[in-house]
Structure formats: C-alpha cells, structure tokens
N, CA, C and O atoms as a GROMACS GRO file, in nm:
protein
  312
    1MET      N    1  -0.146   1.135  -0.135
    1MET     CA    2  -0.275   1.003  -0.137
    1MET      C    3  -0.295   0.908  -0.081
    1MET      O    4  -0.396   0.889  -0.013
    2LEU      N    5  -0.178   0.807  -0.102
    2LEU     CA    6  -0.212   0.701   0.045
    2LEU      C    7  -0.230   0.725   0.147
    2LEU      O    8  -0.316   0.649   0.192
    3LYS      N    9  -0.179   0.825   0.250
    3LYS     CA   10  -0.220   0.822   0.343
    3LYS      C   11  -0.388   0.856   0.390
    3LYS      O   12  -0.457   0.835   0.490
    4ASP      N   13  -0.415   0.948   0.204
    4ASP     CA   14  -0.581   0.990   0.273
    4ASP      C   15  -0.634   0.803   0.271
    4ASP      O   16  -0.702   0.796   0.374
    5LYS      N   17  -0.633   0.665   0.208
    5LYS     CA   18  -0.705   0.542   0.186
    5LYS      C   19  -0.614   0.515   0.339
    5LYS      O   20  -0.642   0.396   0.326
    6VAL      N   21  -0.575   0.517   0.403
    6VAL     CA   22  -0.511   0.380   0.538
    6VAL      C   23  -0.572   0.455   0.649
    6VAL      O   24  -0.573   0.577   0.631
    7LYS      N   25  -0.616   0.419   0.744
    7LYS     CA   26  -0.628   0.406   0.862
    7LYS      C   27  -0.518   0.408   1.006
    7LYS      O   28  -0.517   0.307   1.077
    8LEU      N   29  -0.455   0.491   1.032
    8LEU     CA   30  -0.354   0.482   1.080
    8LEU      C   31  -0.377   0.595   1.287
    8LEU      O   32  -0.372   0.710   1.332
    9ASN      N   33  -0.406   0.406   1.346
    9ASN     CA   34  -0.407   0.522   1.477
    9ASN      C   35  -0.374   0.634   1.519
    9ASN      O   36  -0.331   0.692   1.419
   10PRO      N   37  -0.365   0.725   1.635
   10PRO     CA   38  -0.299   0.864   1.651
   10PRO      C   39  -0.105   0.767   1.671
   10PRO      O   40  -0.073   0.648   1.683
   11GLY      N   41  -0.041   0.872   1.665
   11GLY     CA   42   0.077   0.796   1.670
   11GLY      C   43   0.160   0.663   1.595
   11GLY      O   44   0.249   0.595   1.646
   12GLU      N   45   0.108   0.652   1.475
   12GLU     CA   46   0.121   0.560   1.417
   12GLU      C   47   0.136   0.568   1.241
   12GLU      O   48   0.029   0.571   1.180
   13GLU      N   49   0.232   0.571   1.182
   13GLU     CA   50   0.299   0.601   1.070
   13GLU      C   51   0.417   0.490   0.985
   13GLU      O   52   0.506   0.421   1.034
   14LEU      N   53   0.370   0.509   0.828
   14LEU     CA   54   0.416   0.460   0.763
   14LEU      C   55   0.548   0.460   0.782
   14LEU      O   56   0.606   0.540   0.856
   15LYS      N   57   0.636   0.315   0.676
   15LYS     CA   58   0.777   0.258   0.663
   15LYS      C   59   0.758   0.167   0.575
   15LYS      O   60   0.721   0.050   0.588
   16LEU      N   61   0.801   0.256   0.437
   16LEU     CA   62   0.878   0.211   0.292
   16LEU      C   63   0.941   0.059   0.353
   16LEU      O   64   0.992   0.055   0.465
   17ASP      N   65   0.933  -0.047   0.277
   17ASP     CA   66   0.999  -0.141   0.331
   17ASP      C   67   1.071  -0.214   0.152
   17ASP      O   68   1.185  -0.249   0.120
   18SER      N   69   0.983  -0.211   0.100
   18SER     CA   70   1.056  -0.252  -0.079
   18SER      C   71   0.888  -0.158  -0.118
   18SER      O   72   0.775  -0.127  -0.082
   19SER      N   73   1.053  -0.145  -0.275
   19SER     CA   74   0.931  -0.132  -0.372
   19SER      C   75   0.983  -0.184  -0.560
   19SER      O   76   1.096  -0.175  -0.608
   20ARG      N   77   0.895  -0.219  -0.607
   20ARG     CA   78   0.876  -0.304  -0.687
   20ARG      C   79   0.831  -0.287  -0.825
   20ARG      O   80   0.724  -0.226  -0.836
   21THR      N   81   0.901  -0.337  -0.959
   21THR     CA   82   0.771  -0.316  -1.096
   21THR      C   83   0.763  -0.496  -1.086
   21THR      O   84   0.815  -0.597  -1.040
   22ARG      N   85   0.640  -0.435  -1.179
   22ARG     CA   86   0.649  -0.587  -1.215
   22ARG      C   87   0.533  -0.557  -1.338
   22ARG      O   88   0.447  -0.468  -1.336
   23GLY      N   89   0.557  -0.657  -1.442
   23GLY     CA   90   0.504  -0.642  -1.581
   23GLY      C   91   0.556  -0.650  -1.758
   23GLY      O   92   0.647  -0.569  -1.778
   24SER      N   93   0.529  -0.703  -1.842
   24SER     CA   94   0.659  -0.654  -1.927
   24SER      C   95   0.673  -0.522  -1.951
   24SER      O   96   0.780  -0.487  -1.904
   25MET      N   97   0.617  -0.436  -2.001
   25MET     CA   98   0.663  -0.303  -1.994
   25MET      C   99   0.759  -0.221  -1.859
   25MET      O  100   0.830  -0.121  -1.874
   26GLY      N  101   0.734  -0.301  -1.723
   26GLY     CA  102   0.745  -0.211  -1.593
   26GLY      C  103   0.604  -0.159  -1.550
   26GLY      O  104   0.585  -0.087  -1.452
   27GLU      N  105   0.493  -0.211  -1.646
   27GLU     CA  106   0.328  -0.083  -1.597
   27GLU      C  107   0.243  -0.128  -1.485
   27GLU      O  108   0.120  -0.122  -1.480
   28GLU      N  109   0.336  -0.182  -1.381
   28GLU     CA  110   0.246  -0.177  -1.230
   28GLU      C  111   0.372  -0.198  -1.124
   28GLU      O  112   0.446  -0.292  -1.093
   29ASP      N  113   0.360  -0.101  -1.097
   29ASP     CA  114   0.433  -0.040  -0.969
   29ASP      C  115   0.376  -0.041  -0.834
   29ASP      O  116   0.284   0.030  -0.794
   30ILE      N  117   0.463  -0.164  -0.743
   30ILE     CA  118   0.429  -0.210  -0.629
   30ILE      C  119   0.485  -0.138  -0.459
   30ILE      O  120   0.601  -0.175  -0.444
   31ASP      N  121   0.451  -0.073  -0.368
   31ASP     CA  122   0.559  -0.060  -0.276
   31ASP      C  123   0.498  -0.143  -0.167
   31ASP      O  124   0.381  -0.178  -0.182
   32GLU      N  125   0.565  -0.181  -0.057
   32GLU     CA  126   0.492  -0.197   0.102
   32GLU      C  127   0.552  -0.122   0.145
   32GLU      O  128   0.646  -0.046   0.120
   33TYR      N  129   0.452  -0.162   0.257
   33TYR     CA  130   0.495  -0.026   0.391
   33TYR      C  131   0.495  -0.083   0.494
   33TYR      O  132   0.373  -0.085   0.508
   34SER      N  133   0.534  -0.135   0.585
   34SER     CA  134   0.524  -0.154   0.735
   34SER      C  135   0.443  -0.020   0.839
   34SER      O  136   0.508   0.081   0.868
   35VAL      N  137   0.340  -0.032   0.873
   35VAL     CA  138   0.271   0.002   1.007
   35VAL      C  139   0.303   0.067   1.119
   35VAL      O  140   0.194   0.102   1.164
   36LEU      N  141   0.392   0.106   1.196
   36LEU     CA  142   0.441   0.127   1.290
   36LEU      C  143   0.417   0.233   1.365
   36LEU      O  144   0.416   0.346   1.317
   37ASP      N  145   0.390   0.203   1.524
   37ASP     CA  146   0.336   0.220   1.612
   37ASP      C  147   0.397   0.366   1.711
   37ASP      O  148   0.511   0.404   1.686
   38SER      N  149   0.349   0.410   1.774
   38SER     CA  150   0.475   0.495   1.898
   38SER      C  151   0.632   0.432   1.888
   38SER      O  152   0.742   0.477   1.853
   39GLU      N  153   0.589   0.323   1.929
   39GLU     CA  154   0.727   0.223   1.978
   39GLU      C  155   0.817   0.184   1.856
   39GLU      O  156   0.928   0.130   1.857
   40GLY      N  157   0.748   0.220   1.764
   40GLY     CA  158   0.832   0.122   1.643
   40GLY      C  159   0.880   0.008   1.587
   40GLY      O  160   0.975  -0.029   1.517
   41LYS      N  161   0.692  -0.078   1.692
   41LYS     CA  162   0.695  -0.234   1.642
   41LYS      C  163   0.555  -0.176   1.539
   41LYS      O  164   0.487  -0.074   1.545
   42ILE      N  165   0.554  -0.287   1.452
   42ILE     CA  166   0.535  -0.373   1.338
   42ILE      C  167   0.420  -0.341   1.354
   42ILE      O  168   0.442  -0.254   1.438
   43VAL      N  169   0.245  -0.339   1.334
   43VAL     CA  170   0.087  -0.324   1.381
   43VAL      C  171   0.084  -0.345   1.242
   43VAL      O  172   0.030  -0.452   1.215
   44GLY      N  173   0.124  -0.277   1.138
   44GLY     CA  174   0.052  -0.383   1.065
   44GLY      C  175   0.154  -0.377   0.886
   44GLY      O  176   0.277  -0.374   0.879
   45LYS      N  177   0.063  -0.378   0.773
   45LYS     CA  178   0.102  -0.366   0.648
   45LYS      C  179   0.058  -0.298   0.594
   45LYS      O  180  -0.014  -0.239   0.675
   46VAL      N  181   0.039  -0.232   0.456
   46VAL     CA  182  -0.021  -0.185   0.360
   46VAL      C  183   0.097  -0.227   0.206
   46VAL      O  184   0.218  -0.210   0.190
   47THR      N  185   0.001  -0.281   0.127
   47THR     CA  186   0.053  -0.231  -0.035
   47THR      C  187  -0.016  -0.154  -0.111
   47THR      O  188  -0.139  -0.146  -0.120
   48TYR      N  189   0.035  -0.118  -0.146
   48TYR     CA  190   0.023   0.044  -0.269
   48TYR      C  191   0.063   0.012  -0.354
   48TYR      O  192   0.185   0.001  -0.365
   49THR      N  193  -0.060  -0.034  -0.498
   49THR     CA  194  -0.051  -0.065  -0.662
   49THR      C  195  -0.073   0.062  -0.747
   49THR      O  196  -0.169   0.140  -0.743
   50ASN      N  197   0.023   0.064  -0.813
   50ASN     CA  198   0.029   0.225  -0.922
   50ASN      C  199   0.002   0.126  -1.018
   50ASN      O  200   0.086   0.040  -0.992
   51HIS      N  201  -0.090   0.069  -1.154
   51HIS     CA  202  -0.097   0.009  -1.266
   51HIS      C  203  -0.187   0.117  -1.411
   51HIS      O  204  -0.289   0.183  -1.428
   52MET      N  205  -0.115   0.092  -1.454
   52MET     CA  206  -0.163   0.169  -1.566
   52MET      C  207  -0.103   0.082  -1.750
   52MET      O  208   0.000   0.066  -1.816
   53ALA      N  209  -0.224   0.057  -1.755
   53ALA     CA  210  -0.281  -0.028  -1.887
   53ALA      C  211  -0.177   0.050  -2.021
   53ALA      O  212  -0.127   0.162  -2.033
   54LEU      N  213  -0.178  -0.079  -2.112
   54LEU     CA  214  -0.097  -0.076  -2.183
   54LEU      C  215  -0.189  -0.032  -2.288
   54LEU      O  216  -0.155  -0.015  -2.405
   55LYS      N  217  -0.294  -0.016  -2.246
   55LYS     CA  218  -0.404  -0.017  -2.374
   55LYS      C  219  -0.478   0.078  -2.333
   55LYS      O  220  -0.580   0.040  -2.275
   56GLY      N  221  -0.463   0.203  -2.345
   56GLY     CA  222  -0.525   0.327  -2.303
   56GLY      C  223  -0.459   0.405  -2.213
   56GLY      O  224  -0.497   0.519  -2.188
   57PHE      N  225  -0.351   0.346  -2.157
   57PHE     CA  226  -0.294   0.443  -2.050
   57PHE      C  227  -0.393   0.429  -1.935
   57PHE      O  228  -0.367   0.523  -1.860
   58LYS      N  229  -0.494   0.358  -1.883
   58LYS     CA  230  -0.580   0.397  -1.784
   58LYS      C  231  -0.519   0.322  -1.660
   58LYS      O  232  -0.520   0.202  -1.632
   59VAL      N  233  -0.451   0.459  -1.575
   59VAL     CA  234  -0.432   0.403  -1.392
   59VAL      C  235  -0.542   0.369  -1.315
   59VAL      O  236  -0.649   0.430  -1.322
   60THR      N  237  -0.521   0.275  -1.242
   60THR     CA  238  -0.571   0.228  -1.183
   60THR      C  239  -0.449   0.237  -0.984
   60THR      O  240  -0.334   0.268  -0.951
   61ARG      N  241  -0.527   0.206  -0.941
   61ARG     CA  242  -0.443   0.189  -0.847
   61ARG      C  243  -0.523   0.137  -0.660
   61ARG      O  244  -0.636   0.140  -0.610
   62SER      N  245  -0.418   0.104  -0.625
   62SER     CA  246  -0.533   0.016  -0.512
   62SER      C  247  -0.484   0.009  -0.356
   62SER      O  248  -0.421   0.115  -0.358
   63VAL      N  249  -0.479  -0.004  -0.318
   63VAL     CA  250  -0.461  -0.041  -0.154
   63VAL      C  251  -0.476  -0.134  -0.090
   63VAL      O  252  -0.574  -0.198  -0.128
   64LEU      N  253  -0.400  -0.198   0.035
   64LEU     CA  254  -0.479  -0.311   0.107
   64LEU      C  255  -0.401  -0.334   0.207
   64LEU      O  256  -0.294  -0.392   0.219
   65GLN      N  257  -0.475  -0.278   0.280
   65GLN     CA  258  -0.421  -0.276   0.433
   65GLN      C  259  -0.436  -0.404   0.563
   65GLN      O  260  -0.551  -0.432   0.598
   66THR      N  261  -0.356  -0.454   0.608
   66THR     CA  262  -0.346  -0.535   0.749
   66THR      C  263  -0.330  -0.498   0.806
   66THR      O  264  -0.258  -0.398   0.809
   67ASP      N  265  -0.406  -0.570   0.934
   67ASP     CA  266  -0.311  -0.551   1.047
   67ASP      C  267  -0.225  -0.715   1.151
   67ASP      O  268  -0.243  -0.833   1.123
   68SER      N  269  -0.160  -0.674   1.235
   68SER     CA  270  -0.080  -0.799   1.256
   68SER      C  271  -0.098  -0.918   1.257
   68SER      O  272  -0.024  -0.990   1.324
   69THR      N  273  -0.184  -0.960   1.196
   69THR     CA  274  -0.341  -1.089   1.223
   69THR      C  275  -0.305  -1.085   1.147
   69THR      O  276  -0.202  -1.154   1.149
   70GLY      N  277  -0.333  -1.006   0.984
   70GLY     CA  278  -0.354  -1.036   0.833
   70GLY      C  279  -0.463  -0.980   0.853
   70GLY      O  280  -0.501  -0.966   0.737
   71MET      N  281  -0.608  -0.903   0.969
   71MET     CA  282  -0.738  -0.911   0.935
   71MET      C  283  -0.686  -0.773   0.851
   71MET      O  284  -0.598  -0.692   0.883
   72VAL      N  285  -0.794  -0.778   0.706
   72VAL     CA  286  -0.816  -0.644   0.603
   72VAL      C  287  -0.860  -0.511   0.731
   72VAL      O  288  -0.942  -0.502   0.822
   73ILE      N  289  -0.744  -0.417   0.669
   73ILE     CA  290  -0.893  -0.309   0.709
   73ILE      C  291  -0.875  -0.229   0.630
   73ILE      O  292  -0.922  -0.123   0.673
   74VAL      N  293  -0.815  -0.212   0.498
   74VAL     CA  294  -0.852  -0.079   0.452
   74VAL      C  295  -0.850  -0.186   0.307
   74VAL      O  296  -0.748  -0.254   0.298
   75ASP      N  297  -0.954  -0.203   0.195
   75ASP     CA  298  -0.938  -0.318   0.081
   75ASP      C  299  -0.976  -0.187  -0.024
   75ASP      O  300  -1.097  -0.211  -0.037
   76GLU      N  301  -0.951  -0.055  -0.114
   76GLU     CA  302  -0.984   0.008  -0.160
   76GLU      C  303  -0.923   0.025  -0.344
   76GLU      O  304  -0.811   0.074  -0.359
   77ARG      N  305  -0.984  -0.006  -0.438
   77ARG     CA  306  -0.922   0.040  -0.520
   77ARG      C  307  -0.981   0.185  -0.643
   77ARG      O  308  -1.100   0.172  -0.671
   78TRP      N  309  -0.927   0.280  -0.696
   78TRP     CA  310  -0.967   0.381  -0.723
   78TRP      C  311  -0.917   0.392  -0.922
   78TRP      O  312  -0.946   0.493  -0.988
   0.00000   0.00000   0.00000
C-alpha cells in the first residue's frame, strides 16, 4: 500500500531505517524509510504513520515523502 502512495523513479527503492511507536497506549506507529537510487545513494526520505484512535478505533494513515533537499514530493492522508 505504501509503494502505491510514494513516487519513485525507475531504479529507486525504499529501505526501512527505523520503526517506532508513539502514544500512551502505542496507538501510533511511525516508519521511516530512505529512498535509494540505483547506485545506493540516498535521494529522499519517506515517513509513514499509522494512527488508531483510542475512541472509536478509527485508523488514519499518512505518508510524507521529501527529496534530498527537503522539498515535499508527497503529503497524503487517508
């Protein structure tokens, strides 16, 4: 599902850098990825967040993709 949301150029791939949980009951999962080009150089970052509301159990997901200069490429919530 994440790869459907981010914009990768041919030869680019995602590499998981870190994964953590946030919130008093661990209701938010945050995964951080590096975008690697075909030579293995980091050309961007992706942060994927999965949040479950404690009341109602509604799930909200978001993805933020930036290039190596910090410019936002994708900022989407669903």
